[in-house]
DRENDO-1510 file (C-alpha; in Angstrom, 1 decimal, always signed):
<recs>
REC; n; res; u; v; w
REC; 1; MET; +28.8; -47.5; +30.2 .
REC; 2; SER; +32.1; -45.8; +30.6 .
REC; 3; LYS; +33.2; -43.5; +27.8 .
REC; 4; TYR; +36.6; -43.7; +26.2 .
REC; 5; TYR; +38.2; -40.2; +25.9 .
REC; 6; PHE; +40.9; -39.3; +23.5 .
REC; 7; ASP; +43.9; -37.2; +24.2 .
REC; 8; ILE; +45.1; -34.3; +22.1 .
REC; 9; LEU; +47.5; -36.3; +20.0 .
REC; 10; GLN; +45.0; -39.0; +19.2 .
REC; 11; LEU; +42.4; -36.4; +18.3 .
REC; 12; ALA; +45.0; -34.5; +16.0 .
REC; 13; GLU; +45.7; -37.9; +14.4 .
REC; 14; ILE; +42.0; -38.7; +13.8 .
REC; 15; PHE; +41.4; -35.3; +12.1 .
REC; 16; ASN; +44.8; -35.3; +10.4 .
REC; 17; VAL; +45.8; -31.9; +11.9 .
REC; 18; ARG; +48.6; -30.7; +14.2 .
REC; 19; ARG; +48.4; -30.5; +17.9 .
REC; 20; HIS; +48.3; -26.7; +17.9 .
REC; 21; THR; +45.3; -26.8; +15.5 .
REC; 22; ILE; +43.3; -28.7; +18.2 .
REC; 23; VAL; +44.5; -26.1; +20.8 .
REC; 24; GLY; +43.1; -23.4; +18.5 .
REC; 25; TRP; +39.8; -25.2; +18.2 .
REC; 26; VAL; +39.6; -25.3; +22.0 .
REC; 27; ASN; +40.2; -21.6; +22.1 .
REC; 28; ARG; +37.3; -21.1; +19.7 .
REC; 29; GLY; +34.9; -23.3; +21.7 .
REC; 30; CYS; +35.6; -27.0; +20.9 .
REC; 31; PRO; +34.4; -29.1; +23.8 .
REC; 32; VAL; +37.0; -30.6; +26.0 .
REC; 33; ILE; +36.6; -32.8; +29.0 .
REC; 34; HIS; +39.9; -31.7; +30.6 .
REC; 35; LYS; +42.7; -29.4; +29.5 .
REC; 36; SER; +46.2; -30.4; +30.1 .
REC; 37; ASP; +47.4; -29.5; +33.6 .
REC; 38; ARG; +51.1; -30.2; +34.4 .
REC; 39; VAL; +50.6; -29.6; +38.2 .
REC; 40; LYS; +47.9; -32.2; +38.4 .
REC; 41; ARG; +49.6; -34.3; +35.8 .
REC; 42; GLN; +46.4; -34.4; +33.8 .
REC; 43; ASP; +46.4; -34.8; +30.0 .
REC; 44; TRP; +44.0; -33.4; +27.5 .
REC; 45; GLN; +40.7; -35.4; +27.3 .
REC; 46; PHE; +38.1; -35.0; +24.5 .
REC; 47; ASP; +34.9; -36.9; +23.7 .
REC; 48; LEU; +35.2; -37.6; +20.0 .
REC; 49; ALA; +31.5; -37.5; +19.3 .
REC; 50; GLU; +31.2; -34.0; +20.9 .
REC; 51; VAL; +34.3; -32.8; +18.9 .
REC; 52; VAL; +32.8; -34.2; +15.7 .
REC; 53; ARG; +29.5; -32.5; +16.3 .
REC; 54; TRP; +31.2; -29.2; +17.2 .
REC; 55; HIS; +33.5; -29.5; +14.1 .
REC; 56; GLU; +30.5; -30.1; +11.8 .
REC; 57; GLU; +28.6; -27.2; +13.2 .
REC; 58; GLN; +31.7; -25.0; +12.7 .
REC; 59; SER; +32.1; -26.1; +9.2 .
REC; 60; LYS; +28.4; -25.4; +8.4 .
REC; 61; GLN; +28.5; -22.0; +10.0 .
REC; 62; GLN; +31.7; -21.1; +8.2 .
REC; 63; MET; +30.2; -22.2; +5.0 .
REC; 64; LEU; +27.1; -19.9; +5.5 .
REC; 65; GLN; +29.2; -16.9; +6.7 .
REC; 66; HIS; +31.6; -17.1; +3.7 .
REC; 67; GLU; +29.1; -17.7; +1.0 .
REC; 68; PRO; +29.7; -14.9; -1.5 .
REC; 69; VAL; +26.7; -13.4; -3.2 .
REC; 70; SER; +28.3; -14.2; -6.5 .
REC; 71; SER; +28.1; -18.0; -5.9 .
REC; 72; LEU; +24.3; -17.6; -5.4 .
REC; 73; VAL; +23.9; -16.6; -9.0 .
REC; 74; GLY; +26.3; -19.2; -10.3 .
REC; 75; ALA; +29.5; -17.1; -10.6 .
REC; 76; GLU; +31.6; -18.5; -7.9 .
REC; 77; ASP; +35.3; -18.1; -8.1 .
REC; 78; GLU; +38.0; -20.7; -7.7 .
REC; 79; GLN; +38.8; -19.9; -4.1 .
REC; 80; THR; +35.2; -20.3; -3.0 .
REC; 81; ARG; +35.0; -23.7; -4.6 .
REC; 82; ILE; +38.2; -24.8; -2.9 .
REC; 83; GLU; +36.9; -23.5; +0.5 .
REC; 84; LYS; +33.6; -25.4; +0.0 .
REC; 85; ALA; +35.5; -28.5; -0.9 .
REC; 86; GLN; +37.7; -28.2; +2.1 .
REC; 87; ARG; +34.6; -27.8; +4.4 .
REC; 88; ARG; +33.0; -30.9; +2.8 .
REC; 89; LYS; +36.3; -32.8; +3.3 .
REC; 90; ALA; +36.5; -31.7; +7.0 .
REC; 91; VAL; +32.9; -33.0; +7.6 .
REC; 92; ALA; +33.6; -36.2; +5.8 .
REC; 93; GLU; +36.8; -36.7; +7.8 .
REC; 94; ALA; +34.9; -36.1; +11.1 .
REC; 95; GLU; +32.2; -38.7; +10.0 .
REC; 96; ILE; +34.8; -41.2; +9.1 .
REC; 97; ALA; +36.6; -40.6; +12.5 .
REC; 98; GLU; +33.3; -41.3; +14.2 .
REC; 99; LEU; +32.7; -44.5; +12.3 .
REC; 100; GLN; +36.3; -45.7; +13.0 .
REC; 101; LEU; +35.7; -45.0; +16.7 .
REC; 102; ALA; +32.4; -47.0; +16.7 .
REC; 103; LYS; +34.2; -49.8; +14.9 .
REC; 104; THR; +37.1; -49.7; +17.4 .
REC; 105; ARG; +34.5; -49.9; +20.3 .
REC; 106; GLY; +32.8; -52.8; +18.6 .
REC; 107; ASP; +29.6; -50.9; +17.7 .
REC; 108; LEU; +29.9; -51.7; +14.1 .
REC; 109; ILE; +30.5; -54.9; +12.2 .
REC; 110; GLU; +31.4; -55.3; +8.6 .
REC; 111; LYS; +28.6; -56.1; +6.2 .
REC; 112; ARG; +30.7; -59.1; +4.8 .
REC; 113; LYS; +31.1; -60.5; +8.3 .
REC; 114; VAL; +27.3; -60.3; +8.9 .
REC; 115; LYS; +26.6; -62.1; +5.6 .
REC; 116; GLU; +29.1; -64.8; +6.5 .
REC; 117; ILE; +27.5; -65.3; +10.0 .
REC; 118; LEU; +24.0; -65.4; +8.5 .
REC; 119; ALA; +25.0; -67.8; +5.7 .
REC; 120; SER; +26.6; -70.1; +8.3 .
REC; 121; ILE; +23.5; -70.0; +10.5 .
REC; 122; ALA; +21.3; -70.7; +7.5 .
REC; 123; GLN; +23.4; -73.6; +6.3 .
REC; 124; ARG; +23.3; -75.1; +9.8 .
REC; 125; ASP; +19.6; -74.7; +10.1 .
REC; 126; LEU; +18.9; -76.0; +6.5 .
REC; 127; MET; +21.0; -79.2; +7.5 .
REC; 128; SER; +19.1; -79.5; +10.7 .
REC; 129; TRP; +15.7; -79.4; +8.9 .
REC; 130; HIS; +16.8; -82.0; +6.4 .
REC; 131; ARG; +18.0; -84.3; +9.3 .
REC; 132; TRP; +14.6; -83.6; +10.9 .
REC; 133; GLY; +12.9; -85.0; +7.8 .
REC; 134; TYR; +14.7; -88.3; +8.0 .
REC; 135; TYR; +14.1; -88.5; +11.8 .
REC; 136; VAL; +10.3; -87.9; +11.5 .
REC; 137; ALA; +10.0; -90.4; +8.5 .
REC; 138; LYS; +11.6; -93.1; +10.5 .
REC; 139; ILE; +9.2; -92.5; +13.5 .
REC; 140; LEU; +6.0; -92.2; +11.3 .
REC; 141; ALA; +6.9; -95.3; +9.2 .
REC; 142; SER; +7.4; -97.3; +12.4 .
REC; 143; GLU; +4.3; -96.0; +14.1 .
REC; 144; LEU; +1.9; -96.3; +11.0 .
REC; 145; ASP; +3.6; -99.3; +9.6 .
REC; 146; VAL; +4.1; -97.6; +6.2 .
REC; 147; ASP; +7.2; -97.5; +3.8 .
REC; 148; GLU; +9.9; -95.3; +5.3 .
REC; 149; GLU; +11.4; -94.2; +2.0 .
REC; 150; ARG; +8.0; -93.2; +0.7 .
REC; 151; THR; +7.2; -91.3; +3.9 .
REC; 152; HIS; +10.5; -89.6; +3.8 .
REC; 153; GLY; +9.9; -88.6; +0.1 .
REC; 154; ILE; +6.6; -86.9; +1.1 .
REC; 155; ILE; +8.0; -85.1; +4.1 .
REC; 156; GLU; +11.0; -84.0; +2.1 .
REC; 157; MET; +8.9; -82.6; -0.8 .
REC; 158; HIS; +6.8; -80.6; +1.7 .
REC; 159; LEU; +9.8; -79.5; +3.7 .
REC; 160; ARG; +11.6; -78.2; +0.5 .
REC; 161; GLN; +8.4; -76.4; -0.6 .
REC; 162; GLN; +8.3; -74.6; +2.9 .
REC; 163; LEU; +12.0; -73.8; +2.8 .
REC; 164; ARG; +11.6; -72.3; -0.7 .
REC; 165; GLU; +8.7; -70.1; +0.5 .
REC; 166; LEU; +10.9; -69.0; +3.5 .
REC; 167; SER; +13.8; -68.1; +1.2 .
REC; 168; GLN; +11.7; -65.7; -0.9 .
REC; 169; PRO; +13.0; -62.1; -0.9 .
REC; 170; GLY; +12.2; -60.1; +2.1 .
REC; 171; LEU; +15.5; -59.6; +3.9 .
REC; 172; GLU; +17.8; -57.6; +1.8 .
REC; 173; PHE; +21.4; -56.4; +2.4 .
</recs>
């Protein structure tokens, strides 16, 4: 499976930062597939999943390194709370970016869409089972020389009972 790589501008847009911020990340160890090379006419290339993992790890390390002793006893200052919030925001944005990429690639499908598809399949199958009852009743009535309506009524009663049992909770969304 071929991977899709992002250039520096796309990555900056995903993380909602400027291009020079991404360059700074690369200088601090952010994984990069290819750096820009004007001679080779090669653009920056990044693997988003790797960058997200690196960014999360950096945020976690930064949080641990800058955790003041005072915050451990409940007396954290405003600046510390802001820094923590910014790190949580960065991690959340990275996770959102990864989800957006997965959606773009077609690896994700909306819950609403899945429900619509399953409802459509269930409706089609339900109608198919009811048609089956008419079909079988006609054959049995003919073969056994019995009343077709009565035979259909009996089949339909048992069919509905089975369908009710199948519809009991078990598959939750």
